[in-house]
C-alpha positions as CSV (number, residue, x, y, z in Angstrom):
1,X,0.0,0.0,0.0
2,X,1.3,3.5,-0.8
3,X,1.8,6.2,1.8
4,X,-1.3,8.1,0.6
5,X,-3.2,4.8,0.8
6,X,-2.1,4.3,4.4
7,X,-3.2,7.8,5.2
8,X,-6.6,7.2,3.7
9,X,-6.9,3.9,5.5
10,X,-6.0,5.4,8.9
11,X,-8.4,8.4,8.3
12,X,-11.2,5.9,7.5
13,X,-10.5,3.9,10.7
14,X,-10.4,7.1,12.8
15,X,-13.8,8.1,11.4
16,X,-15.2,4.7,11.9
17,X,-14.3,4.8,15.7
18,X,-15.3,8.4,16.2
19,X,-18.4,8.1,14.1
20,X,-19.6,5.0,16.0
21,X,-18.9,6.7,19.3
22,X,-20.8,9.9,18.2
23,X,-23.9,8.1,16.7
24,X,-24.1,5.8,19.8
25,X,-24.3,8.6,22.2
26,X,-24.4,12.1,20.6
27,X,-23.1,15.2,22.3
28,X,-22.1,18.6,21.0
29,X,-18.4,18.5,21.5
30,X,-18.0,15.2,19.7
31,X,-20.1,16.5,16.9
32,X,-17.7,19.4,16.3
33,X,-14.8,16.9,16.3
34,X,-16.3,14.4,14.0
35,X,-17.8,16.8,11.4
36,X,-14.5,17.7,9.7
37,X,-13.4,14.1,9.8
38,X,-16.6,13.0,8.1
39,X,-16.2,15.7,5.3
40,X,-12.6,14.5,4.9
41,X,-13.9,11.0,4.3
42,X,-16.4,12.3,1.7
43,X,-13.4,14.0,-0.1
44,X,-11.2,10.9,0.3
45,X,-13.7,8.6,-1.5
46,X,-13.1,10.0,-5.1
47,X,-9.4,10.6,-4.3
48,X,-8.9,7.0,-3.2
49,X,-10.7,5.8,-6.3
50,X,-8.4,7.8,-8.6
51,X,-5.3,6.7,-6.5
52,X,-6.5,3.1,-6.7
53,X,-6.4,3.2,-10.5
54,X,-3.1,5.0,-10.5
55,X,-1.4,2.7,-8.1
56,X,-2.8,-0.6,-9.4
57,X,0.3,-1.5,-11.5
58,X,2.6,-0.7,-8.6
59,X,0.9,-2.4,-5.6
60,X,-1.9,-4.5,-7.2
61,X,-4.9,-5.4,-5.0
62,X,-3.6,-3.5,-2.0
63,X,-4.5,-0.3,-3.8
64,X,-8.2,-1.3,-3.4
65,X,-8.0,-1.4,0.4
66,X,-8.1,2.4,1.0
67,X,-11.0,2.8,-1.4
68,X,-12.9,0.0,0.2
69,X,-12.3,1.4,3.7
70,X,-13.6,4.8,2.5
71,X,-16.8,3.3,1.2
72,X,-17.4,1.2,4.3
73,X,-16.4,3.6,7.0
74,X,-19.3,6.2,6.5
75,X,-21.9,3.4,6.6
76,X,-20.5,1.2,9.4
77,X,-21.1,3.5,12.4
78,X,-24.8,3.8,11.7
79,X,-25.2,0.0,11.7
80,X,-23.2,-0.4,14.9
81,X,-24.6,2.6,16.7
82,X,-28.1,1.2,16.8
83,X,-26.9,-1.9,18.7
84,X,-24.7,0.1,21.0
85,X,-27.5,2.6,21.8
86,X,-29.8,-0.3,22.7
87,X,-27.1,-1.7,25.1
88,X,-26.7,1.7,26.7
89,X,-30.4,1.9,27.2
90,X,-30.6,-1.5,28.8
91,X,-27.7,-0.6,31.1
92,X,-29.4,2.8,32.0
93,X,-33.0,1.5,32.2
94,X,-32.9,0.5,36.0
95,X,-31.8,4.0,36.9
96,X,-34.5,5.5,34.7
97,X,-37.2,3.2,36.3
98,X,-36.0,4.2,39.8
99,X,-36.6,7.9,38.9
100,X,-40.1,7.1,37.6
101,X,-40.9,5.1,40.7
102,X,-39.9,8.1,42.9
103,X,-42.2,10.3,40.8
104,X,-45.1,7.8,41.0
105,X,-44.7,7.4,44.8
106,X,-44.7,11.2,45.3
107,X,-41.1,11.5,46.5
108,X,-40.4,13.7,43.5
109,X,-43.1,16.3,42.8
110,X,-44.5,16.3,39.3
111,X,-46.6,19.3,38.0
112,X,-50.0,18.7,36.7
113,X,-50.1,20.6,33.4
114,X,-50.0,20.0,29.7
115,X,-46.3,20.9,29.3
116,X,-43.4,19.0,30.9
117,X,-41.3,20.9,33.4
118,X,-37.7,20.3,34.3
119,X,-37.4,18.3,37.4
120,X,-34.6,18.6,39.9
121,X,-33.8,15.2,41.4
122,X,-32.5,15.4,45.0
123,X,-28.9,14.1,45.5
124,X,-30.2,11.6,48.0
125,X,-32.2,9.8,45.4
126,X,-30.9,7.6,42.6
127,X,-29.8,9.6,39.5
128,X,-30.6,8.5,36.0
129,X,-27.4,7.4,34.1
130,X,-26.1,9.5,31.3
131,X,-29.1,11.9,31.6
132,X,-28.7,15.6,30.6
133,X,-32.0,16.6,32.1
134,X,-35.3,15.2,33.3
135,X,-38.7,16.7,32.6
136,X,-42.1,15.4,33.6
137,X,-45.8,16.3,33.8
138,X,-49.1,14.7,34.6
139,X,-51.7,15.4,31.9
140,X,-55.3,16.2,32.7
141,X,-56.1,12.5,33.1
142,X,-53.3,12.1,35.6
143,X,-51.1,10.1,33.3
144,X,-47.4,10.5,34.1
145,X,-45.1,11.4,31.3
146,X,-41.3,11.6,32.0
147,X,-38.7,12.7,29.4
148,X,-35.1,11.7,30.2
149,X,-33.0,13.7,27.8
150,X,-29.8,11.8,27.0
151,X,-28.3,13.2,23.9
152,X,-27.7,16.6,22.4
153,X,-26.6,18.0,19.1
154,X,-26.1,21.3,17.3
155,X,-28.2,23.2,16.7
156,X,-31.3,21.5,17.8
157,X,-31.1,17.7,17.4
158,X,-31.7,16.2,20.8
159,X,-33.0,12.8,21.9
160,X,-33.9,10.8,24.9
161,X,-36.4,8.4,26.4
162,X,-40.0,9.1,27.1
163,X,-41.9,7.2,29.7
164,X,-45.6,7.1,29.4
165,X,-47.5,5.5,32.3
166,X,-50.4,4.7,30.0
167,X,-48.1,2.8,27.6
168,X,-49.0,5.1,24.7
169,X,-48.7,8.6,23.5
170,X,-52.2,10.0,23.3
171,X,-53.1,11.5,19.9
172,X,-53.3,15.3,20.1
173,X,-51.2,15.5,23.3
174,X,-48.2,17.7,23.7
175,X,-45.9,14.6,23.4
176,X,-47.7,13.5,20.2
177,X,-47.0,16.9,18.6
178,X,-43.5,17.5,19.9
179,X,-41.9,14.1,19.7
180,X,-42.9,13.1,16.2
181,X,-39.8,11.0,15.6
182,X,-40.2,8.2,18.1
183,X,-40.2,4.4,18.4
184,X,-41.2,2.2,21.3
185,X,-38.2,0.4,22.8
186,X,-39.9,-1.3,25.7
187,X,-43.5,-1.3,27.0
188,X,-44.1,2.3,28.3
189,X,-40.7,3.5,27.0
190,X,-40.2,5.4,23.7
191,X,-36.9,6.6,22.1
192,X,-37.7,10.2,20.9
193,X,-35.9,12.8,18.9
194,X,-36.8,16.4,19.1
């Protein structure tokens, strides 16, 4: 493999690791670090194709490796991140459920209104793992809705887990309108992006 091929291969592997890390658990600082590396990968794809053709006579099949890594590295993190994010949720779920139980028992006060309010969890109670913030409300029917915000992005791409005591998000509710991108990950738990 040529020197430029090695550079492209290393760049692709760096993106693969950082991209997988970022898409598994997004946060702003990592987004600013990974964005230029990703754009470098997009630039490296056509360059590595040209270099593959130019270097074929000199290094043979090894000239294909940098181009192949450039093609695979932007796609791989998305596939891995879904599995990693599910494992992070499974690891964090007991702490999220502990917070919900404290709210249901009344140890943490929850406002009764249509809009969720930020909740301060006392230090003496279990804290949710990897949570940026916790917001909760009880709707007019008394159904507890808890949003545990876990990921942030720039400028406004955030996500987290929404607990609904009823097991569904009522049509026409605030949650239905605000958390349009959502999927149920467990009974009563939804992964939401907002």
